[in-house]
N, C-alpha and C positions, 0 to 999 in steps of 0.2 A: 445443485445442493452440495454443500461442503460439509464433510463429517470427519471429526477426529475421534478415534476410538482407542481408549486405554493408552493414551499417549504419555510416555515418560521421557523427560529430557535430562541428560547428565552433562555437566560441563566441569572439566578438570576433576573428575571423580566425585563431584558433588551433584546431588539430585536437586534440580531447580523446581520441578513439579513432576507428579506421577499420577498415572491412571486418570488422565484428563479426558473427559468425554463431552462433546457438544456437537450440535447439528445447526447449520445455518442454511435457511431456505432462501430461495430467490426472492428478490424484492425487499431485502433487509440491509440495514446499516448496523454494524456491530462494533462497539468500542471495547477494546481490551484494556482493563484497568488493573492497577496494582502498584506497589511501591517500587522504587528503583532497585534493580538487581533481582527481581522476582522471576524474570524470564520472558518478558513480553517480546523483545526482539528475537530471542532464541526461539520462541514459539513461531514467529513469523518466518524465520529462516527454515524451520522444519516444514512448514506448510508449503513454502515455495520451492523446496527441494535443494536449498543451499547446504543444509545439514540433514543428517539422518537421525531418526529417533532411537533412543536406547531400546525402547519397546513400543508397540502399538502401531497403528496405521492411520493414514490420512486418505480419505476417499473424496473423489470429485465425480458426481453423478454415479455413485456406487462402484467406481473403479479405483483401485489403489493408485495414487498419483505416481509413485516411484516405478510402477509397472507400465504406466501409460503417459510417460513424460511428454511426448510430442503433442498429443491431443490436449493434455492439460496446459502446456505452455502457450498453446494457441488461444486459450481462454483466459490467460492470466496477464495482468499488468501489476508489476511489483515496483514500488518506490521505497527503497530502504534509506539508510543513513548516507550511503554514497549516491551521488546524483546520477551517475551513469551517462553523463554528457561528455562530449569531446571538447577538451579545453582549447584546442587549436582552431575550432570553428566558432563563428559568431553565434549569437542567440538564434537568429533567423535561420542560419545554416544548419544548426542542430535540429530545428523543427522541420526543415526541408528534408533532411536525411530521414527523420522518423516518419515524415509524411509519405515518402516513397515506399516505406514498408507497409503503409496502410492505404492502399490504393483507393479505397472507398471514401477517403477523406481528402482526395486530391484537390477539391475545389474550396476547401476551408481557407479563410483569410487568416494567414499566420500572423499578420501585423495586429489584427484585432485580438487574436488569442494572447499574444504577448502583452497587449494592453490590459487584458482581463487580470493578468497576474502582476500588474504594476511595473511592467518593463517597457512602457512606451518611451521612446528616445534611446533605448539601449539595444535596439535590434541588431545593429551592425558592429557592436563591440565584441571583440574576441572574448569568449567566456572565461578564459584564464585571467582576464583583467577585471572580471566582475567579483563582487564580494561573495562570500559563502552563501549568504541569504539570497542574493540575486541568482546565483547558480542553481539554488534549490527551486527558485521560481521558474527557471527555464525547464527544469525537470518536470515540475507540476503542470506546465503548459501541455505536456503530452496527454494529459487526461482529456483534453478536448479533441484528441486526434486518434482515438482508438474505439473499437467496439467490443473489447474484451468483457465478458460478463462478470469476471471476478477481479476486483481491485483490492490489493493488499498494500496498505500505506502505513509506513512507520513514521510517526510524528510529521504528518504533512503540513501542519500549521507553523512549523518552526520558521521564525523570521518573517512571518506574514502578519500584516497589520489587521485591524478589526474589519475594515471593509473587504480586504482580501479573504478573510475567514468566512465572511458572509457569502461571498461569491462561490467559494469552494463548497460550503455547506449546501447551497442550492444545487450545485452540480452533483453532489452526492445524492441529494433527494431525487433529482431527475433521473439519475442512473438507477436508483432503487425502484422507482416507479415504472421504469422500463423493464423491470425484471432482473436487474443486476444485483450483485452483492458487493458491499463496501465493508472491508474489515480494516480497522485502523486503531492506532494508539495515539493518544493526545492527552496533554494536561489541561486542555481547554474545556470549558463547559460548553457543550454543544446545544444549539438552539434548534433541535430537530424533534418533531412530534414523536410521542412515545410509540405510536403505531408502527413507525419505521425503524426506530432506534432501540436496540437491545444492548446489554452489556455482559461481558464475561469478566469476572474478577479473579485474578490470580493472587494467591496468598503465599507469603514466605513461610517455609516450614518453621514450626515453633523451635525446633532444634536442628542444627545442621546435620544432614544425613549424608553418608558416604557409601559408595559401592566398591 
């Protein structure tokens, strides 16, 4: 269970959102919505510990994440705007590196994983030579190589075609049905049944507020 309690986010002395409260239970896909600049990425950075809230706390299984970083990070897979891949390695080498960190996935066929994200034929190309969209697909391939219960994904469908979106949606559904949590932002309309999908809507303040 992930819980945010009285969360306030301040950027450059401006309050993006305040007193935000929500609870996400296991087996749920949650889409965070709101206009550009409302703080969706900032919220995700708070949740994963890349930033600290102005006030409030984030709990994972009723423990404050900032106080239990090691155990929390073992349960977390975060894909943000930066891909987190090594540009000097090929697509397949990047996955082999990640696979070694996830020993329980040692037998997964990495070639088929790259094919799932539309990179068949690009396996041996150095990722620095791939387009930004293709590099993002390499990063997304890691979703097939982990057993972390909490996925936090900032715009995972960027540069992904319709068939690729369907593949990812099914992966999210499978993860939720196994008891996982998927927290994501996207401008796409998701084709996920209401029983699994819920939404959190962030609003821009009616007037700019400063602290």
